[in-house]
N, CA, C and O atoms as CSV, one atom per row, in Angstrom:
chain,resi,resn,atom,element,x,y,z
A,1,MET,N,N,0.743,-1.037,0.083
A,1,MET,CA,C,0.057,-0.065,-0.223
A,1,MET,C,C,1.282,0.867,-0.094
A,1,MET,O,O,2.470,0.708,0.188
A,2,LYS,N,N,0.540,1.840,-0.398
A,2,LYS,CA,C,1.565,3.212,-0.950
A,2,LYS,C,C,0.316,3.846,-0.305
A,2,LYS,O,O,-0.882,3.572,-0.253
A,3,ILE,N,N,1.634,5.419,0.455
A,3,ILE,CA,C,0.607,6.204,0.705
A,3,ILE,C,C,1.008,7.863,0.305
A,3,ILE,O,O,2.040,8.245,0.857
A,4,ILE,N,N,0.550,8.539,-0.282
A,4,ILE,CA,C,1.126,10.164,-0.840
A,4,ILE,C,C,0.862,11.546,0.098
A,4,ILE,O,O,-0.352,11.716,0.216
A,5,ALA,N,N,1.651,12.586,0.800
A,5,ALA,CA,C,0.872,12.725,2.024
A,5,ALA,C,C,1.625,14.566,1.580
A,5,ALA,O,O,2.621,14.877,0.928
A,6,LYS,N,N,0.912,15.145,2.071
A,6,LYS,CA,C,1.897,16.576,2.121
A,6,LYS,C,C,1.993,16.769,3.385
A,6,LYS,O,O,1.430,16.490,4.443
A,7,ILE,N,N,3.459,17.701,2.690
A,7,ILE,CA,C,3.575,18.768,4.761
A,7,ILE,C,C,3.237,19.131,4.600
A,7,ILE,O,O,3.066,19.540,3.451
A,8,LYS,N,N,2.598,19.505,5.773
A,8,LYS,CA,C,1.828,20.471,5.962
A,8,LYS,C,C,2.642,21.249,6.963
A,8,LYS,O,O,3.198,22.284,6.595
A,9,GLU,N,N,2.779,20.705,8.546
A,9,GLU,CA,C,3.548,21.178,9.893
A,9,GLU,C,C,4.793,20.528,9.866
A,9,GLU,O,O,4.949,19.374,10.265
A,10,ARG,N,N,6.283,21.716,9.098
A,10,ARG,CA,C,7.473,21.057,9.525
A,10,ARG,C,C,7.483,20.256,10.265
A,10,ARG,O,O,7.450,19.041,10.069
A,11,GLN,N,N,7.525,20.752,11.104
A,11,GLN,CA,C,8.377,20.798,12.726
A,11,GLN,C,C,8.287,19.025,13.048
A,11,GLN,O,O,8.903,18.533,13.994
A,12,TYR,N,N,7.267,18.038,11.928
A,12,TYR,CA,C,7.535,16.879,12.296
A,12,TYR,C,C,7.948,16.175,12.169
A,12,TYR,O,O,7.841,15.084,12.728
A,13,PHE,N,N,9.198,16.828,10.631
A,13,PHE,CA,C,10.108,16.538,10.202
A,13,PHE,C,C,11.492,17.912,10.303
A,13,PHE,O,O,12.208,18.412,9.435
A,14,LEU,N,N,11.414,18.051,11.242
A,14,LEU,CA,C,12.609,18.676,11.211
A,14,LEU,C,C,14.355,18.134,11.494
A,14,LEU,O,O,15.415,18.753,11.402
A,15,SER,N,N,14.040,16.713,11.865
A,15,SER,CA,C,14.943,15.862,11.929
A,15,SER,C,C,15.492,15.400,10.138
A,15,SER,O,O,16.500,14.854,9.689
A,16,GLY,N,N,14.444,15.863,9.623
A,16,GLY,CA,C,14.501,14.617,7.807
A,16,GLY,C,C,13.562,13.868,8.208
A,16,GLY,O,O,12.525,14.106,8.827
A,17,ILE,N,N,14.068,12.830,7.753
A,17,ILE,CA,C,13.468,11.731,7.478
A,17,ILE,C,C,14.625,10.129,6.914
A,17,ILE,O,O,15.111,9.916,5.803
A,18,GLU,N,N,14.703,9.508,7.856
A,18,GLU,CA,C,16.215,9.070,7.337
A,18,GLU,C,C,15.537,7.476,5.872
A,18,GLU,O,O,14.537,6.914,6.319
A,19,THR,N,N,15.806,7.137,5.035
A,19,THR,CA,C,15.414,6.013,4.243
A,19,THR,C,C,16.118,5.458,3.425
A,19,THR,O,O,16.798,6.206,2.722
A,20,GLU,N,N,16.243,3.806,3.176
A,20,GLU,CA,C,17.103,2.742,3.425
A,20,GLU,C,C,16.841,1.689,1.830
A,20,GLU,O,O,15.880,0.973,1.548
A,21,GLY,N,N,18.092,1.968,1.043
A,21,GLY,CA,C,17.768,1.598,-0.064
A,21,GLY,C,C,19.463,1.841,-0.016
A,21,GLY,O,O,20.307,2.517,0.572
A,22,ASP,N,N,19.292,0.445,-1.413
A,22,ASP,CA,C,20.403,0.289,-2.154
A,22,ASP,C,C,21.461,0.004,-0.942
A,22,ASP,O,O,22.507,0.649,-1.008
A,23,ASN,N,N,21.313,-0.841,0.093
A,23,ASN,CA,C,22.005,-0.386,1.613
A,23,ASN,C,C,22.717,0.334,1.480
A,23,ASN,O,O,23.903,0.149,1.208
A,24,PHE,N,N,21.916,1.795,1.714
A,24,PHE,CA,C,22.827,2.837,1.808
A,24,PHE,C,C,21.457,3.576,3.331
A,24,PHE,O,O,20.427,3.144,3.849
A,25,LYS,N,N,22.359,4.900,3.479
A,25,LYS,CA,C,20.673,5.441,4.526
A,25,LYS,C,C,21.149,7.070,3.874
A,25,LYS,O,O,22.271,7.487,3.584
A,26,LYS,N,N,19.913,7.689,3.801
A,26,LYS,CA,C,20.183,9.016,3.250
A,26,LYS,C,C,19.292,9.209,4.187
A,26,LYS,O,O,18.375,8.471,4.549
A,27,SER,N,N,19.782,10.791,4.761
A,27,SER,CA,C,17.880,11.892,4.960
A,27,SER,C,C,18.051,13.251,4.620
A,27,SER,O,O,18.730,14.273,4.518
A,28,LEU,N,N,16.522,12.318,4.458
A,28,LEU,CA,C,15.383,13.576,3.543
A,28,LEU,C,C,15.514,15.233,4.128
A,28,LEU,O,O,14.743,15.587,5.021
A,29,LYS,N,N,16.093,15.785,3.809
A,29,LYS,CA,C,15.577,17.305,4.663
A,29,LYS,C,C,14.184,17.644,3.915
A,29,LYS,O,O,14.071,17.270,2.748
A,30,LEU,N,N,13.030,18.394,4.586
A,30,LEU,CA,C,12.140,17.755,4.158
A,30,LEU,C,C,11.753,19.484,4.209
A,30,LEU,O,O,12.491,20.242,4.837
A,31,ILE,N,N,10.594,19.969,3.522
A,31,ILE,CA,C,10.065,21.533,4.057
A,31,ILE,C,C,8.652,21.243,3.704
A,31,ILE,O,O,8.063,20.322,3.139
A,32,GLU,N,N,8.314,22.438,4.281
A,32,GLU,CA,C,6.617,22.651,4.564
A,32,GLU,C,C,6.321,22.353,2.770
A,32,GLU,O,O,7.243,22.348,1.954
A,33,GLY,N,N,4.797,22.111,2.391
A,33,GLY,CA,C,4.203,21.441,0.821
A,33,GLY,C,C,5.277,21.103,0.027
A,33,GLY,O,O,5.585,21.604,-1.054
A,34,ASP,N,N,5.920,20.069,0.738
A,34,ASP,CA,C,6.836,18.588,0.229
A,34,ASP,C,C,5.833,18.041,-0.013
A,34,ASP,O,O,4.765,18.354,0.514
A,35,ASN,N,N,6.077,16.426,-1.488
A,35,ASN,CA,C,5.155,15.953,-2.012
A,35,ASN,C,C,6.041,14.548,-0.852
A,35,ASN,O,O,7.224,14.484,-0.518
A,36,ILE,N,N,5.111,13.797,-0.579
A,36,ILE,CA,C,6.260,12.452,-0.652
A,36,ILE,C,C,5.451,11.376,-0.614
A,36,ILE,O,O,4.413,11.277,0.041
A,37,GLN,N,N,5.897,10.635,-1.267
A,37,GLN,CA,C,5.608,9.080,-1.395
A,37,GLN,C,C,5.824,7.830,0.284
A,37,GLN,O,O,7.048,7.735,0.188
A,38,ILE,N,N,5.618,7.307,1.039
A,38,ILE,CA,C,5.467,6.109,1.632
A,38,ILE,C,C,5.034,5.316,1.530
A,38,ILE,O,O,3.812,5.379,1.392
A,39,GLU,N,N,5.712,3.936,1.519
A,39,GLU,CA,C,4.764,2.864,1.160
A,39,GLU,C,C,5.037,1.846,2.521
A,39,GLU,O,O,6.040,1.713,3.222
A,40,VAL,N,N,3.933,1.310,2.565
A,40,VAL,CA,C,3.843,1.109,3.413
A,40,VAL,C,C,3.571,-0.668,3.430
A,40,VAL,O,O,3.279,-1.229,2.373
A,41,TRP,N,N,3.701,-1.463,4.740
A,41,TRP,CA,C,3.340,-2.720,4.301
A,41,TRP,C,C,3.618,-3.317,6.417
A,41,TRP,O,O,4.263,-2.796,7.327
A,42,LYS,N,N,2.541,-4.876,6.335
A,42,LYS,CA,C,3.352,-5.394,7.576
A,42,LYS,C,C,4.087,-6.090,7.491
A,42,LYS,O,O,4.287,-6.411,6.319
A,43,GLU,N,N,4.756,-6.626,8.276
A,43,GLU,CA,C,5.515,-6.925,8.416
A,43,GLU,C,C,5.341,-8.697,8.761
A,43,GLU,O,O,4.472,-8.804,9.626
A,44,ARG,N,N,5.758,-9.752,8.454
A,44,ARG,CA,C,5.261,-10.839,8.779
A,44,ARG,C,C,6.467,-11.635,10.150
A,44,ARG,O,O,7.471,-11.137,10.660
A,45,ASN,N,N,6.147,-12.312,10.269
A,45,ASN,CA,C,6.868,-13.289,12.064
A,45,ASN,C,C,8.031,-13.201,11.302
A,45,ASN,O,O,7.986,-13.840,10.250
A,46,ILE,N,N,8.817,-12.736,11.478
A,46,ILE,CA,C,10.874,-12.585,11.448
A,46,ILE,C,C,11.132,-13.727,12.105
A,46,ILE,O,O,12.315,-14.008,11.912
A,47,ASN,N,N,10.484,-14.704,12.941
A,47,ASN,CA,C,11.188,-16.427,13.451
A,47,ASN,C,C,10.357,-17.476,12.362
A,47,ASN,O,O,10.789,-18.586,12.052
A,48,PHE,N,N,9.285,-16.980,11.935
A,48,PHE,CA,C,9.082,-17.995,10.677
A,48,PHE,C,C,9.982,-17.762,9.692
A,48,PHE,O,O,10.371,-18.845,9.254
A,49,HIS,N,N,10.592,-16.662,9.035
A,49,HIS,CA,C,11.081,-16.523,8.025
A,49,HIS,C,C,12.735,-16.909,8.673
A,49,HIS,O,O,13.629,-17.224,7.889
A,50,LYS,N,N,12.926,-16.850,9.858
A,50,LYS,CA,C,14.667,-17.589,9.958
A,50,LYS,C,C,13.711,-19.420,10.339
A,50,LYS,O,O,14.245,-20.463,9.959
A,51,LYS,N,N,13.046,-19.426,10.706
A,51,LYS,CA,C,13.010,-21.078,11.060
A,51,LYS,C,C,13.273,-21.548,8.449
A,51,LYS,O,O,13.885,-22.472,7.914
A,52,TYR,N,N,12.773,-20.820,8.037
A,52,TYR,CA,C,12.589,-20.908,6.702
A,52,TYR,C,C,14.276,-21.064,5.996
A,52,TYR,O,O,14.739,-21.807,5.131
A,53,PHE,N,N,14.714,-20.258,6.623
A,53,PHE,CA,C,16.383,-19.978,6.449
A,53,PHE,C,C,16.910,-20.736,6.807
A,53,PHE,O,O,17.729,-21.182,6.003
A,54,ALA,N,N,16.855,-21.455,8.249
A,54,ALA,CA,C,16.739,-23.013,8.401
A,54,ALA,C,C,17.063,-24.084,8.173
A,54,ALA,O,O,17.969,-24.877,8.425
A,55,LEU,N,N,15.807,-23.969,7.423
A,55,LEU,CA,C,15.556,-25.195,6.951
A,55,LEU,C,C,16.357,-25.501,4.974
A,55,LEU,O,O,16.695,-26.309,4.109
A,56,ILE,N,N,16.264,-24.579,5.241
A,56,ILE,CA,C,17.429,-24.463,3.683
A,56,ILE,C,C,18.874,-24.719,4.041
A,56,ILE,O,O,19.611,-25.438,3.366
A,57,LYS,N,N,19.341,-23.904,5.467
A,57,LYS,CA,C,20.229,-24.370,5.808
A,57,LYS,C,C,20.676,-25.904,6.201
A,57,LYS,O,O,21.711,-26.556,6.057
A,58,CYS,N,N,19.915,-26.050,6.534
A,58,CYS,CA,C,19.294,-27.559,6.693
A,58,CYS,C,C,19.477,-28.539,5.908
A,58,CYS,O,O,20.443,-29.268,6.133
A,59,THR,N,N,18.751,-28.775,4.969
A,59,THR,CA,C,18.905,-28.752,3.613
A,59,THR,C,C,20.533,-29.488,2.627
A,59,THR,O,O,20.705,-30.618,2.169
A,60,ILE,N,N,21.417,-28.320,2.618
A,60,ILE,CA,C,22.271,-27.879,2.793
A,60,ILE,C,C,22.944,-29.049,3.303
A,60,ILE,O,O,23.292,-30.053,2.682
A,61,HIS,N,N,23.093,-28.732,4.695
A,61,HIS,CA,C,24.264,-29.971,5.559
A,61,HIS,C,C,24.210,-30.765,5.390
A,61,HIS,O,O,25.335,-31.261,5.327
A,62,HIS,N,N,22.773,-32.041,5.068
A,62,HIS,CA,C,22.447,-33.052,4.686
A,62,HIS,C,C,22.249,-33.226,3.561
A,62,HIS,O,O,21.162,-33.800,3.502
A,63,MET,N,N,22.633,-33.085,2.600
A,63,MET,CA,C,21.778,-33.579,1.352
A,63,MET,C,C,22.833,-34.705,1.125
A,63,MET,O,O,23.917,-34.699,1.708
A,64,PRO,N,N,22.371,-35.874,0.058
A,64,PRO,CA,C,23.268,-36.542,-0.231
A,64,PRO,C,C,25.010,-36.465,-0.835
A,64,PRO,O,O,24.378,-35.422,-1.003
A,65,GLU,N,N,26.323,-36.478,-1.265
A,65,GLU,CA,C,27.098,-36.242,-1.549
A,65,GLU,C,C,26.156,-35.675,-3.094
A,65,GLU,O,O,25.340,-34.762,-2.968
A,66,ALA,N,N,26.329,-36.148,-4.095
A,66,ALA,CA,C,25.863,-36.956,-5.337
A,66,ALA,C,C,25.259,-35.077,-6.160
A,66,ALA,O,O,25.485,-34.541,-7.245
A,67,ILE,N,N,24.549,-34.707,-5.062
A,67,ILE,CA,C,24.131,-33.546,-5.263
A,67,ILE,C,C,25.061,-32.433,-5.936
A,67,ILE,O,O,26.270,-32.264,-5.773
A,68,SER,N,N,24.279,-31.812,-6.637
A,68,SER,CA,C,25.329,-31.130,-7.678
A,68,SER,C,C,25.730,-29.665,-6.854
A,68,SER,O,O,24.761,-29.066,-6.388
A,69,TYR,N,N,26.999,-29.090,-6.655
A,69,TYR,CA,C,27.417,-27.847,-5.751
A,69,TYR,C,C,26.572,-26.958,-5.336
A,69,TYR,O,O,26.075,-26.444,-4.334
A,70,GLU,N,N,26.594,-26.965,-6.822
A,70,GLU,CA,C,25.561,-25.178,-6.987
A,70,GLU,C,C,24.412,-25.019,-5.922
A,70,GLU,O,O,24.251,-24.001,-5.248
A,71,PHE,N,N,23.659,-26.115,-5.856
A,71,PHE,CA,C,22.673,-26.059,-4.357
A,71,PHE,C,C,23.080,-26.453,-3.229
A,71,PHE,O,O,22.221,-26.933,-2.490
A,72,ARG,N,N,24.182,-26.399,-2.841
A,72,ARG,CA,C,25.016,-26.410,-2.057
A,72,ARG,C,C,24.990,-24.515,-1.352
A,72,ARG,O,O,25.548,-24.250,-0.287
A,73,ASN,N,N,24.441,-23.709,-1.979
A,73,ASN,CA,C,24.470,-22.591,-1.913
A,73,ASN,C,C,22.924,-21.896,-1.450
A,73,ASN,O,O,21.969,-21.769,-2.217
A,74,ILE,N,N,22.947,-21.598,-0.382
A,74,ILE,CA,C,21.690,-20.569,0.258
A,74,ILE,C,C,20.702,-20.128,-0.258
A,74,ILE,O,O,19.562,-20.319,0.163
A,75,ASP,N,N,21.121,-19.226,-1.624
A,75,ASP,CA,C,20.342,-18.220,-2.246
A,75,ASP,C,C,19.398,-19.193,-3.492
A,75,ASP,O,O,18.188,-19.314,-3.682
A,76,ASN,N,N,20.797,-19.866,-4.287
A,76,ASN,CA,C,20.609,-21.064,-5.084
A,76,ASN,C,C,19.277,-21.396,-4.656
A,76,ASN,O,O,18.111,-21.073,-4.880
A,77,LEU,N,N,20.269,-22.547,-3.612
A,77,LEU,CA,C,18.352,-23.705,-3.199
A,77,LEU,C,C,17.800,-23.557,-3.040
A,77,LEU,O,O,16.965,-24.428,-3.286
A,78,ARG,N,N,17.274,-22.250,-2.368
A,78,ARG,CA,C,15.383,-21.063,-2.353
A,78,ARG,C,C,15.464,-20.702,-3.678
A,78,ARG,O,O,14.343,-21.051,-4.046
A,79,LYS,N,N,15.966,-20.278,-4.591
A,79,LYS,CA,C,15.181,-20.167,-5.634
A,79,LYS,C,C,15.233,-21.187,-6.533
A,79,LYS,O,O,15.137,-20.859,-7.716
A,80,TYR,N,N,15.375,-22.473,-6.245
A,80,TYR,CA,C,15.089,-23.331,-6.713
A,80,TYR,C,C,14.198,-24.094,-6.426
A,80,TYR,O,O,13.193,-24.262,-7.117
A,81,VAL,N,N,14.562,-24.932,-4.859
A,81,VAL,CA,C,13.161,-24.725,-4.939
A,81,VAL,C,C,11.757,-23.977,-4.540
A,81,VAL,O,O,10.802,-24.540,-4.006
A,82,THR,N,N,11.812,-22.881,-4.832
A,82,THR,CA,C,10.986,-21.757,-5.247
A,82,THR,C,C,10.355,-21.970,-6.363
A,82,THR,O,O,9.129,-21.895,-6.272
A,83,ILE,N,N,10.870,-22.256,-7.581
A,83,ILE,CA,C,11.364,-22.472,-8.499
A,83,ILE,C,C,10.310,-23.316,-8.573
A,83,ILE,O,O,9.293,-22.888,-9.118
A,84,LEU,N,N,10.327,-24.959,-7.941
A,84,LEU,CA,C,10.060,-25.920,-8.090
A,84,LEU,C,C,8.031,-25.969,-7.481
A,84,LEU,O,O,6.976,-26.503,-7.824
A,85,THR,N,N,8.552,-25.030,-6.436
A,85,THR,CA,C,7.172,-25.146,-6.084
A,85,THR,C,C,5.999,-23.935,-6.232
A,85,THR,O,O,5.162,-23.526,-5.427
A,86,GLY,N,N,6.448,-23.380,-8.216
A,86,GLY,CA,C,5.725,-22.798,-9.005
A,86,GLY,C,C,5.373,-21.356,-8.506
A,86,GLY,O,O,4.398,-20.609,-8.573
A,87,ARG,N,N,6.243,-21.333,-8.138
A,87,ARG,CA,C,6.508,-19.599,-7.739
A,87,ARG,C,C,7.417,-18.941,-8.621
A,87,ARG,O,O,8.478,-18.782,-8.018
A,88,PHE,N,N,7.467,-18.531,-9.677
A,88,PHE,CA,C,8.034,-18.068,-10.983
A,88,PHE,C,C,7.381,-17.197,-11.578
A,88,PHE,O,O,6.154,-17.265,-11.640
A,89,ASP,N,N,8.473,-15.656,-12.441
A,89,ASP,CA,C,8.433,-15.564,-13.875
A,89,ASP,C,C,8.889,-16.460,-14.327
A,89,ASP,O,O,9.569,-17.353,-13.820
A,90,LEU,N,N,8.341,-16.198,-15.957
A,90,LEU,CA,C,8.729,-16.576,-17.276
A,90,LEU,C,C,9.792,-15.236,-17.333
A,90,LEU,O,O,9.282,-14.144,-17.082
A,91,ILE,N,N,11.485,-15.289,-17.705
A,91,ILE,CA,C,12.003,-14.316,-18.157
A,91,ILE,C,C,12.343,-14.555,-19.359
A,91,ILE,O,O,12.861,-15.671,-19.386
A,92,PRO,N,N,12.313,-13.872,-20.831
A,92,PRO,CA,C,13.333,-14.696,-22.029
A,92,PRO,C,C,14.484,-14.424,-21.878
A,92,PRO,O,O,14.820,-13.378,-21.324
A,93,SER,N,N,15.444,-15.408,-22.391
A,93,SER,CA,C,16.781,-14.782,-22.581
A,93,SER,C,C,16.850,-14.320,-23.826
A,93,SER,O,O,15.795,-14.126,-24.431
A,94,LEU,N,N,18.688,-13.931,-24.738
A,94,LEU,CA,C,19.090,-13.030,-24.813
A,94,LEU,C,C,18.457,-13.948,-26.596
A,94,LEU,O,O,18.457,-13.297,-27.641
A,95,LYS,N,N,18.144,-14.965,-26.570
A,95,LYS,CA,C,18.016,-16.304,-27.257
A,95,LYS,C,C,16.825,-15.802,-27.767
A,95,LYS,O,O,16.791,-15.210,-28.846
A,96,GLY,N,N,15.575,-16.043,-26.885
A,96,GLY,CA,C,13.629,-15.919,-26.644
A,96,GLY,C,C,13.461,-16.750,-25.587
A,96,GLY,O,O,12.357,-16.830,-25.049
A,97,ASP,N,N,14.333,-17.342,-25.232
A,97,ASP,CA,C,13.887,-18.958,-24.845
A,97,ASP,C,C,13.531,-18.060,-22.973
A,97,ASP,O,O,14.139,-17.368,-22.156
A,98,PRO,N,N,12.312,-18.629,-23.136
A,98,PRO,CA,C,11.710,-18.940,-21.065
A,98,PRO,C,C,12.808,-19.282,-20.261
A,98,PRO,O,O,13.345,-20.373,-20.451
A,99,ILE,N,N,13.199,-18.579,-19.453
A,99,ILE,CA,C,13.848,-18.368,-18.397
A,99,ILE,C,C,13.583,-18.580,-16.759
A,99,ILE,O,O,13.759,-17.537,-16.128
A,100,PRO,N,N,13.198,-19.723,-15.961
A,100,PRO,CA,C,12.607,-19.587,-14.527
A,100,PRO,C,C,12.879,-18.235,-14.097
A,100,PRO,O,O,13.821,-17.872,-14.801
A,101,GLU,N,N,12.513,-17.171,-13.212
A,101,GLU,CA,C,13.077,-16.482,-12.204
A,101,GLU,C,C,12.160,-16.807,-10.929
A,101,GLU,O,O,10.932,-16.875,-10.881
A,102,ALA,N,N,13.437,-17.052,-9.556
A,102,ALA,CA,C,12.071,-17.159,-8.478
A,102,ALA,C,C,12.040,-15.713,-7.807
A,102,ALA,O,O,12.849,-14.799,-7.650
A,103,HIS,N,N,10.040,-16.083,-7.328
A,103,HIS,CA,C,9.199,-14.728,-7.019
A,103,HIS,C,C,10.399,-14.388,-5.779
A,103,HIS,O,O,11.222,-15.158,-5.283
A,104,SER,N,N,10.161,-13.022,-5.517
A,104,SER,CA,C,10.577,-12.371,-3.718
A,104,SER,C,C,10.087,-13.625,-2.651
A,104,SER,O,O,9.017,-14.232,-2.651
A,105,ILE,N,N,11.041,-13.754,-1.916
A,105,ILE,CA,C,10.409,-13.658,-0.468
A,105,ILE,C,C,10.528,-12.398,0.400
A,105,ILE,O,O,10.562,-12.608,1.612
A,106,SER,N,N,10.584,-11.354,0.059
A,106,SER,CA,C,10.953,-10.083,0.917
A,106,SER,C,C,9.111,-10.173,1.973
A,106,SER,O,O,8.130,-10.913,2.052
A,107,PHE,N,N,9.564,-9.046,2.487
A,107,PHE,CA,C,8.840,-8.945,3.467
A,107,PHE,C,C,7.480,-8.480,2.981
A,107,PHE,O,O,6.389,-8.917,3.349
A,108,LYS,N,N,7.837,-7.064,1.668
A,108,LYS,CA,C,7.251,-6.369,1.390
A,108,LYS,C,C,6.068,-8.074,0.232
A,108,LYS,O,O,5.004,-8.690,0.176
A,109,SER,N,N,6.973,-7.966,-0.167
A,109,SER,CA,C,5.960,-9.002,-0.938
A,109,SER,C,C,5.013,-10.404,-1.240
A,109,SER,O,O,4.426,-10.873,-2.214
A,110,MET,N,N,5.232,-10.789,0.229
A,110,MET,CA,C,4.605,-12.005,0.675
A,110,MET,C,C,4.106,-11.256,2.143
A,110,MET,O,O,4.890,-10.539,2.765
A,111,ASP,N,N,2.555,-11.541,2.667
A,111,ASP,CA,C,2.230,-11.819,3.369
A,111,ASP,C,C,2.404,-13.051,4.691
A,111,ASP,O,O,3.274,-13.856,4.358
A,112,ASN,N,N,1.859,-13.351,5.943
A,112,ASN,CA,C,2.262,-14.449,6.891
A,112,ASN,C,C,1.531,-15.407,5.658
A,112,ASN,O,O,2.331,-15.937,4.887
A,113,GLU,N,N,0.498,-15.590,5.490
A,113,GLU,CA,C,-0.339,-16.984,4.984
A,113,GLU,C,C,0.078,-17.116,3.552
A,113,GLU,O,O,-0.492,-17.814,2.713
A,114,ALA,N,N,0.948,-16.501,3.399
A,114,ALA,CA,C,0.999,-16.528,1.291
A,114,ALA,C,C,2.797,-17.109,1.820
A,114,ALA,O,O,3.324,-18.044,1.217
A,115,PHE,N,N,3.432,-16.470,2.844
A,115,PHE,CA,C,4.290,-17.362,3.325
A,115,PHE,C,C,4.781,-18.494,4.220
A,115,PHE,O,O,5.931,-18.926,4.138
A,116,GLU,N,N,4.352,-18.715,4.626
A,116,GLU,CA,C,3.552,-20.685,5.430
A,116,GLU,C,C,2.909,-21.529,4.449
A,116,GLU,O,O,2.816,-22.754,4.521
A,117,SER,N,N,2.275,-20.452,3.115
A,117,SER,CA,C,2.167,-21.980,1.724
A,117,SER,C,C,3.321,-22.201,1.581
A,117,SER,O,O,3.830,-23.286,1.861
A,118,LEU,N,N,4.092,-20.979,1.011
A,118,LEU,CA,C,5.514,-21.218,0.239
A,118,LEU,C,C,6.461,-22.214,1.109
A,118,LEU,O,O,7.221,-22.851,0.381
A,119,TYR,N,N,6.619,-22.549,2.748
A,119,TYR,CA,C,7.167,-22.816,3.305
A,119,TYR,C,C,7.031,-23.947,3.572
A,119,TYR,O,O,8.010,-24.548,4.014
A,120,SER,N,N,5.805,-24.622,3.403
A,120,SER,CA,C,4.524,-25.728,3.542
A,120,SER,C,C,5.120,-26.265,1.995
A,120,SER,O,O,5.745,-27.325,1.988
A,121,ASP,N,N,4.952,-25.646,0.917
A,121,ASP,CA,C,5.343,-26.352,-0.458
A,121,ASP,C,C,6.788,-26.327,-0.524
A,121,ASP,O,O,7.021,-27.251,-1.303
A,122,SER,N,N,7.874,-25.844,-0.189
A,122,SER,CA,C,9.613,-25.919,0.036
A,122,SER,C,C,9.694,-27.227,0.583
A,122,SER,O,O,10.290,-28.026,-0.140
A,123,LEU,N,N,9.154,-27.778,1.925
A,123,LEU,CA,C,9.384,-28.301,2.961
A,123,LEU,C,C,8.935,-29.823,2.295
A,123,LEU,O,O,9.487,-30.856,2.674
A,124,TYR,N,N,8.067,-29.816,1.455
A,124,TYR,CA,C,7.438,-31.182,0.979
A,124,TYR,C,C,8.562,-31.093,-0.387
A,124,TYR,O,O,9.558,-31.816,-0.350
A,125,ILE,N,N,8.381,-30.357,-1.335
A,125,ILE,CA,C,10.153,-30.228,-1.868
A,125,ILE,C,C,11.113,-30.884,-2.035
A,125,ILE,O,O,11.599,-31.172,-3.129
A,126,ILE,N,N,11.711,-31.368,-0.424
A,126,ILE,CA,C,12.954,-30.679,-0.316
A,126,ILE,C,C,13.048,-32.071,-0.290
A,126,ILE,O,O,13.807,-32.735,-0.995
A,127,LEU,N,N,11.958,-32.663,0.856
A,127,LEU,CA,C,12.324,-34.326,1.215
A,127,LEU,C,C,11.526,-34.954,-0.192
A,127,LEU,O,O,11.326,-36.169,-0.218
A,128,LYS,N,N,11.027,-34.009,-1.487
A,128,LYS,CA,C,10.848,-35.224,-2.274
A,128,LYS,C,C,11.611,-35.239,-3.339
A,128,LYS,O,O,11.264,-36.149,-4.092
A,129,HIS,N,N,12.921,-34.342,-3.920
A,129,HIS,CA,C,13.525,-34.267,-4.307
A,129,HIS,C,C,15.028,-33.933,-3.935
A,129,HIS,O,O,15.795,-33.862,-4.895
A,130,PHE,N,N,15.419,-33.773,-2.997
A,130,PHE,CA,C,16.736,-33.821,-2.659
A,130,PHE,C,C,17.165,-35.683,-1.655
A,130,PHE,O,O,17.946,-36.609,-1.871
A,131,PHE,N,N,15.896,-35.305,-0.370
A,131,PHE,CA,C,15.389,-36.716,0.523
A,131,PHE,C,C,15.008,-37.542,0.171
A,131,PHE,O,O,15.190,-38.443,0.990
A,132,LYS,N,N,14.429,-37.917,-0.805
A,132,LYS,CA,C,13.240,-39.245,-1.771
A,132,LYS,C,C,14.300,-40.366,-1.454
A,132,LYS,O,O,13.556,-41.329,-1.266
A,133,ARG,N,N,15.713,-40.870,-1.264
A,133,ARG,CA,C,16.701,-41.986,-0.684
A,133,ARG,C,C,15.526,-42.704,0.948
A,133,ARG,O,O,15.257,-43.800,1.439
A,134,HIS,N,N,15.170,-41.148,1.219
A,134,HIS,CA,C,15.179,-41.856,3.274
A,134,HIS,C,C,13.615,-41.938,3.005
A,134,HIS,O,O,13.100,-43.024,3.269
A,135,PHE,N,N,12.877,-41.034,2.564
A,135,PHE,CA,C,12.175,-41.229,2.582
A,135,PHE,C,C,10.443,-42.422,1.132
A,135,PHE,O,O,9.233,-42.645,1.146
A,136,SER,N,N,11.363,-42.636,0.475
A,136,SER,CA,C,10.633,-43.700,-0.412
A,136,SER,C,C,9.595,-44.378,-0.311
A,136,SER,O,O,9.797,-45.433,0.291
A,137,GLY,N,N,7.997,-44.139,-0.826
A,137,GLY,CA,C,6.979,-44.923,-0.886
A,137,GLY,C,C,6.465,-43.852,0.061
A,137,GLY,O,O,5.847,-44.329,1.014
A,138,ARG,N,N,6.553,-42.616,0.046
A,138,ARG,CA,C,5.892,-42.232,1.243
A,138,ARG,C,C,5.075,-40.686,0.487
A,138,ARG,O,O,4.101,-40.097,0.955
A,139,PHE,N,N,5.860,-40.326,-0.802
A,139,PHE,CA,C,5.151,-39.731,-1.379
A,139,PHE,C,C,4.257,-39.655,-2.464
A,139,PHE,O,O,3.642,-38.612,-2.685
């Protein structure tokens, strides 16, 4: 949700507003009459987010030796699992072939319900594709 606001009383913004973007912070000096846009979202449960990355790290730590080295990277494995859950967009390559690009799991892009669904689907995918010899016949 985006909010557009006009500053009527400068006293509320005397110290400026700190903004974060591209891994740096800067302070905006605002004056009366300035228009600003503020993006607001409700953060989801950070502990559940940590639990998801613990699942990914655990998968890397315990995955069979025969699994390709490229899946031993947290971000690569997260993207691969996300794509296998069906959460991706097709981006054309230079040759025009479609390449899957995993959806973002940022706090802004998913609410708690969507993230819980991703976690559940990811757990199923990880067990099915990386640990199927341990769970054969149960899927």
